[in-house]
Structure formats: structure tokens, C-alpha cells
C-alpha distance (Angstrom), angle and dihedral (degrees) to the residues before:
residue distance angle dihedral
M1 . . .
G2 3.78 . .
K3 3.77 131.5 .
D4 3.79 137.9 -125.7
W5 3.78 127.1 -90.8
D6 3.80 111.7 -80.3
F7 3.81 88.9 -131.4
G8 3.80 125.8 41.5
L9 3.78 123.3 -115.7
F10 3.79 91.8 -114.5
G11 3.81 95.0 41.5
C12 3.79 90.9 98.9
F13 3.79 94.7 132.1
G14 3.81 92.6 56.6
D15 3.81 84.6 88.7
C16 3.81 105.2 30.5
G17 3.80 93.9 -179.5
L18 3.80 92.7 56.6
C19 3.79 90.5 42.9
I20 3.82 92.7 53.8
I21 3.81 93.6 45.5
T22 3.80 89.9 49.3
Y23 3.79 90.8 50.4
I24 3.82 93.4 49.5
V25 3.84 101.2 36.9
P26 3.81 108.9 10.4
C27 3.81 92.3 167.1
Y28 3.82 89.9 64.6
V29 3.82 95.1 54.2
F30 3.82 89.8 40.1
G31 3.82 88.9 55.8
K32 3.82 93.9 43.8
N33 3.81 90.5 52.0
A34 3.79 90.5 51.1
E35 3.81 91.4 47.9
E36 3.82 93.0 48.3
S37 3.79 90.4 50.6
G38 3.80 94.5 49.5
G39 3.80 104.0 -86.4
S40 3.78 134.6 108.5
F41 3.80 120.7 -78.2
C42 3.81 96.8 -154.6
T43 3.79 95.9 43.3
S44 3.80 91.7 48.8
C45 3.81 93.0 47.7
L46 3.79 89.9 53.2
C47 3.82 93.5 42.7
F48 3.79 88.8 56.0
F49 3.82 88.0 74.5
V50 3.83 97.0 45.3
P51 3.82 110.8 88.5
I52 3.82 102.8 -135.7
G53 3.80 94.4 20.2
N54 3.80 91.4 62.2
L55 3.80 91.7 57.3
C56 3.80 92.6 48.7
C57 3.79 92.1 48.1
A58 3.82 93.1 44.6
L59 3.81 91.8 50.2
K60 3.79 92.0 48.0
T61 3.81 92.8 48.6
R62 3.80 93.9 45.4
G63 3.80 90.4 48.2
R64 3.82 91.4 51.3
V65 3.80 91.0 49.4
R66 3.82 90.9 49.7
E67 3.80 90.7 48.3
R68 3.81 93.9 47.4
F69 3.80 92.8 51.4
D70 3.84 96.6 33.8
I71 3.80 92.7 -118.9
D72 3.79 120.6 170.6
G73 3.78 117.6 -117.6
G74 3.75 143.6 84.7
C75 3.76 146.0 -130.1
C76 3.81 95.1 -83.0
G77 3.81 93.9 54.6
D78 3.79 90.6 43.7
L79 3.81 91.0 51.5
L80 3.81 93.0 51.8
T81 3.80 90.5 46.3
V82 3.81 95.8 51.1
I83 3.81 93.2 43.3
F84 3.80 98.4 48.3
C85 3.83 102.8 25.3
T86 3.80 105.2 28.5
P87 3.83 99.0 150.5
C88 3.81 92.2 43.8
A89 3.82 91.1 48.3
I90 3.81 91.3 50.5
V91 3.81 91.7 50.7
Q92 3.82 92.2 44.7
E93 3.81 91.9 52.5
G94 3.80 91.4 45.1
R95 3.79 92.5 51.5
Q96 3.80 91.5 46.6
L97 3.80 91.6 51.1
K98 3.80 92.4 44.6
N99 3.81 100.3 44.1
G100 3.79 108.9 12.4
Q101 3.79 125.8 103.6
P102 3.82 110.8 -121.1
V103 3.77 118.7 -137.0
A104 3.79 111.9 -104.6
Q105 3.77 112.5 -108.3
V106 3.80 114.7 -129.5
V107 3.78 112.4 -142.2
S108 3.77 116.6 -163.0
R109 3.77 121.4 -157.8
D110 3.75 116.5 -146.3
């Protein structure tokens, strides 16, 4: 069983610096989130400006963040979030990556 996001979707102003940067240059924070979650910074920055590519990249990044922090949710909820609340989703992911506590990965040796 997973948990909820550490920071709410509409808690953008909890980190005013990140909120302002996201408002001015969202592609930068979008790329940093992707990089922090295991993706490519440059590819994600460029994908931000490609209509269908941005959705694919945003869904992949959000899914990796959810997986890393064991957050409940799914692709459908992520899709609705990134379509209707893109700036808030970017800030939420950024705050989670910056301040959240990742779930420890258990490695089994066979």
C-alpha cells in the first residue's frame, strides 16, 4: 500500500522560489524533475514544447516520482493532473523530489 504525496497539488506557494521559477521557465523545472527521477534533462526540456511529447514525458516523470516515493495513483490520474494542472504538477513533483523521503529499495541476493 502506497502513501500520498508529501505536498499537495495546490501547495505551490509552499516553495515560492520553485513556484516562481516554474512560472517563468517551466521547461527548466520540467527537465530537472525528469533528471532527478532518472530521465534526461535536455530531452525533457525539449519535449516540453512538443504537444504530444510533453504529455508522454510528463506521465513518465510523474510515474517515476510516484514509484520512487511509493505514492498511490495511476496513469489516468496522472494524465488528468498534467493536462489540467500542469504548473501545479511540475511544482508538486519538484517539491517531492527536493524534500521528500524516498522509499528504501530492498535488494535481494540470490
